[in-house]
N, C-alpha and C positions, 0 to 999 in steps of 0.2 A: 282510723288513725288520727291522732291529734297532731295537727300541723297548721301552719299558715300557708294558704294557697293563693297564688296570684291569679289574675284573670285568665292568663294563657293556660294555666293548669286546669282551672275550672272549665274553660272552654273545651280543652282536649278531653276531659272526662265526659262532658256532655256529648261530644262527637262520638266517643267510643261507647256511649250508653252505660257508663260506669260512674255516674255522678255520686252514687251511694258511697263509694270508697272515700269520699271527702266529707261525709256527713258529720263527722266529729270535729272537723277542723274549723278554722276561722279565716276571715279575710278582711280587707279594709273596705269601707263604704264605697270608695271609688270603683272597686271591682263590679259592684252591682250596677253602677251607672254604665261602665264600659260594656258589660254583657247585655244590659237592657237596651242598649242602642244598636244591637246587632242587626245588620241588614244583610240580605242575601248577596247583594253586590259586594259589600265589604268582605264577606266571607269568601267569595270567589277570588277577590284580589289577594286576600290573606294566603290562600292556598296557592294561587298562581305565582305570586312573588316571594313566597315563603317569608311572610311578615307576621308579626304579632297582630292580633285583631285590632289592638289599640292603634298601631301604626296604619293598618289598612283602612281604618275609619277616616283618618285624615286624607289619605290618598283618594278614597272614594268621594269625600266631600269636594276636594279640588276637581276631580273628574266631573262630578255632577254639576258643579257650578261653572265648569269650564274656565277655571282660573288657576294660576300657579300655586304650588305648595311651597311654603317658605319654612325651611328647617335647617338646623345646624347639624343634624345627624347625617353624616356622610354615607353610611350604609343605607339609610332610608332613601336618601337622594338618588343613589346609584340604582337601587331597585325600582323606585317610583318613576324614574325617567322613562321607563318602558311604557308607562301609561299616561303620565301627566308632566307638563313642564314644571320645573322646580328650581329654586335658587336658595341662597343663604341670606339672612338678614344683613350680615356684614357686607355682602356684595351690593345690596341695595343702598346701604349707608355710604359706601365708598362711591357708588355711582352718583348719588345726590351731592356728596361733598365735592366731587370733581366737576360739577356743572359750572 
């Protein structure tokens, strides 16, 4: 099937052992980077928190480095708080401004 696939679709096809169904399609170069940096721990986080692999890679990095995740994505913050401390850039700016 000729179509544009994002990295989450490619990843799902890989998990299902059906990558061949996307063989006539195309994707953006960033998808290769996202998929190439796949780690087992990020995969576990992706499944556990029902996140895209892309988002789980950020959560995994924050967890590995034992530092907070900064994101403006409210859905990601709510899910990630189960694993890592997180905040918003605007909260940091407000905190610094109020000093």
